[in-house]
Backbone as JSON Lines, residues from 0, in Angstrom:
{"i":0,"aa":"M","n":[103.79,111.1,119.36],"ca":[104.5,110.99,117.99],"c":[104.04,112.33,117.38]}
{"i":1,"aa":"S","n":[105.19,113.08,117.16],"ca":[104.79,114.31,116.36],"c":[104.85,114.32,114.86]}
{"i":2,"aa":"F","n":[103.81,114.85,114.37],"ca":[103.81,114.63,112.98],"c":[104.29,116.01,112.3]}
{"i":3,"aa":"N","n":[105.49,115.87,111.65],"ca":[105.96,117.06,110.71],"c":[105.48,116.62,109.26]}
{"i":4,"aa":"K","n":[105.83,117.6,108.46],"ca":[105.34,117.38,107.16],"c":[106.11,116.18,106.33]}
{"i":5,"aa":"N","n":[107.27,115.95,106.75],"ca":[107.96,114.76,106.22],"c":[107.38,113.37,106.62]}
{"i":6,"aa":"T","n":[106.99,113.41,108.06],"ca":[106.38,112.17,108.53],"c":[104.89,111.92,107.66]}
{"i":7,"aa":"I","n":[104.23,112.98,107.48],"ca":[102.96,112.88,106.83],"c":[103.08,112.49,105.39]}
{"i":8,"aa":"F","n":[104.15,113.12,104.77],"ca":[104.22,112.64,103.24],"c":[104.78,111.23,103.26]}
{"i":9,"aa":"A","n":[105.53,110.78,104.26],"ca":[105.94,109.34,104.18],"c":[104.87,108.43,104.46]}
{"i":10,"aa":"L","n":[104.04,108.61,105.5],"ca":[102.82,107.68,105.66],"c":[101.82,107.77,104.57]}
{"i":11,"aa":"A","n":[101.61,108.94,103.95],"ca":[100.7,109.21,102.88],"c":[101.25,108.31,101.72]}
{"i":12,"aa":"S","n":[102.39,108.37,101.36],"ca":[103.17,107.64,100.26],"c":[103.0,106.11,100.75]}
{"i":13,"aa":"L","n":[103.17,105.65,101.77],"ca":[103.03,104.2,102.34],"c":[101.81,103.82,102.07]}
{"i":14,"aa":"I","n":[100.86,104.45,102.57],"ca":[99.44,104.2,102.46],"c":[98.96,103.98,101.02]}
{"i":15,"aa":"L","n":[99.33,104.8,100.27],"ca":[98.92,104.86,98.76],"c":[99.43,103.85,98.08]}
{"i":16,"aa":"T","n":[100.82,103.57,98.26],"ca":[101.38,102.45,97.58],"c":[100.84,101.0,98.09]}
{"i":17,"aa":"I","n":[100.42,100.83,99.35],"ca":[99.75,99.71,99.8],"c":[98.32,99.47,99.21]}
{"i":18,"aa":"I","n":[97.66,100.59,99.2],"ca":[96.35,100.52,98.35],"c":[96.65,100.15,96.82]}
{"i":19,"aa":"G","n":[97.39,100.91,96.11],"ca":[97.8,100.41,94.88],"c":[98.09,99.02,94.63]}
{"i":20,"aa":"I","n":[98.92,98.54,95.38],"ca":[99.39,97.04,95.44],"c":[98.16,96.07,95.63]}
{"i":21,"aa":"C","n":[97.43,96.63,96.53],"ca":[96.13,95.58,96.82],"c":[95.15,95.8,95.75]}
{"i":22,"aa":"L","n":[95.19,96.95,94.92],"ca":[94.28,96.98,93.9],"c":[94.64,96.11,92.72]}
{"i":23,"aa":"V","n":[95.82,96.31,92.44],"ca":[96.45,95.4,91.49],"c":[96.27,93.97,91.65]}
{"i":24,"aa":"L","n":[96.63,93.53,92.92],"ca":[96.51,92.04,93.08],"c":[94.82,91.74,93.18]}
{"i":25,"aa":"L","n":[94.12,92.55,93.7],"ca":[92.64,92.27,93.5],"c":[92.08,91.92,92.34]}
{"i":26,"aa":"G","n":[92.74,92.89,91.26],"ca":[92.33,92.45,89.86],"c":[92.78,91.27,89.3]}
{"i":27,"aa":"A","n":[94.05,91.07,89.64],"ca":[94.83,89.91,89.18],"c":[94.26,88.66,89.71]}
{"i":28,"aa":"I","n":[93.76,88.65,91.08],"ca":[93.56,87.28,91.54],"c":[91.82,87.09,91.56]}
{"i":29,"aa":"K","n":[91.09,88.05,92.25],"ca":[89.72,87.84,92.25],"c":[88.85,88.29,91.18]}
{"i":30,"aa":"Y","n":[89.26,89.4,90.56],"ca":[88.38,89.72,89.39],"c":[89.12,89.81,88.24]}
{"i":31,"aa":"P","n":[89.41,88.81,87.42],"ca":[90.37,88.69,86.25],"c":[89.68,89.38,85.07]}
{"i":32,"aa":"E","n":[88.24,89.44,84.93],"ca":[87.62,90.22,83.98],"c":[87.65,91.69,83.97]}
{"i":33,"aa":"Y","n":[88.03,92.32,85.02],"ca":[88.26,93.67,85.31],"c":[89.55,93.78,85.55]}
{"i":34,"aa":"A","n":[90.47,93.05,85.36],"ca":[91.84,93.25,85.57],"c":[92.67,94.46,85.08]}
{"i":35,"aa":"I","n":[92.19,94.82,83.96],"ca":[92.87,96.12,83.32],"c":[92.48,97.38,84.2]}
{"i":36,"aa":"G","n":[91.15,97.67,84.49],"ca":[90.7,98.69,85.23],"c":[91.46,98.7,86.45]}
{"i":37,"aa":"F","n":[91.36,97.74,87.22],"ca":[92.05,97.56,88.63],"c":[93.5,97.8,88.65]}
{"i":38,"aa":"S","n":[94.23,97.29,87.48],"ca":[95.68,97.69,87.25],"c":[95.85,99.06,86.95]}
{"i":39,"aa":"L","n":[95.03,99.59,86.05],"ca":[95.42,101.0,85.8],"c":[95.19,102.0,87.02]}
{"i":40,"aa":"T","n":[94.07,101.57,88.02],"ca":[93.76,102.32,89.08],"c":[94.8,102.26,90.0]}
{"i":41,"aa":"G","n":[95.36,100.85,90.26],"ca":[96.41,100.55,91.19],"c":[97.7,101.09,90.66]}
{"i":42,"aa":"T","n":[97.91,101.23,89.49],"ca":[99.24,101.85,89.01],"c":[99.09,103.46,89.3]}
{"i":43,"aa":"G","n":[98.04,103.99,89.14],"ca":[97.85,105.43,89.41],"c":[98.03,105.6,91.01]}
{"i":44,"aa":"F","n":[97.51,104.89,91.82],"ca":[97.78,105.08,93.26],"c":[99.31,104.9,93.61]}
{"i":45,"aa":"I","n":[99.93,104.04,92.86],"ca":[101.43,103.68,93.13],"c":[102.22,105.09,92.73]}
{"i":46,"aa":"A","n":[101.83,105.52,91.6],"ca":[102.48,106.75,90.98],"c":[102.15,107.96,91.79]}
{"i":47,"aa":"I","n":[101.23,108.19,92.43],"ca":[100.59,109.17,93.4],"c":[101.51,108.95,94.79]}
{"i":48,"aa":"G","n":[101.77,107.79,95.26],"ca":[102.47,107.34,96.25],"c":[103.95,107.81,96.11]}
{"i":49,"aa":"W","n":[104.57,107.51,94.88],"ca":[105.83,107.74,94.55],"c":[106.23,109.26,94.39]}
{"i":50,"aa":"A","n":[105.14,110.05,93.97],"ca":[105.28,111.47,93.79],"c":[105.29,111.97,95.25]}
{"i":51,"aa":"F","n":[104.56,111.59,96.11],"ca":[104.44,111.94,97.52],"c":[105.84,111.81,98.25]}
{"i":52,"aa":"N","n":[106.25,110.49,97.92],"ca":[107.77,110.24,98.34],"c":[108.84,111.26,97.8]}
{"i":53,"aa":"A","n":[108.57,111.34,96.65],"ca":[109.68,112.46,96.08],"c":[109.46,113.87,96.57]}
{"i":54,"aa":"L","n":[108.4,114.32,97.09],"ca":[108.21,115.54,97.58],"c":[108.48,115.7,99.17]}
{"i":55,"aa":"K","n":[108.88,114.53,99.62],"ca":[109.11,114.45,101.13],"c":[109.9,115.4,101.81]}
{"i":56,"aa":"G","n":[111.15,115.78,101.08],"ca":[112.04,116.61,101.64],"c":[112.04,118.03,101.09]}
{"i":57,"aa":"R","n":[111.24,118.37,100.17],"ca":[111.0,119.44,99.15],"c":[110.14,120.57,99.55]}
{"i":58,"aa":"V","n":[109.01,120.29,100.27],"ca":[107.8,121.03,100.51],"c":[107.99,121.65,101.91]}
């Protein structure tokens, strides 16, 4: 499997989005007293993954 820059950006955005979703769910389900912090951090991870996905064909 050859990794070019588009493949790397796609994998990075997928991984960051999965981590973000897991953080949001972890805060909502397991630690409800810290849900705001987990949700903000998870939203940040999702936003960075979205930015990487937008950069996929441009860099």
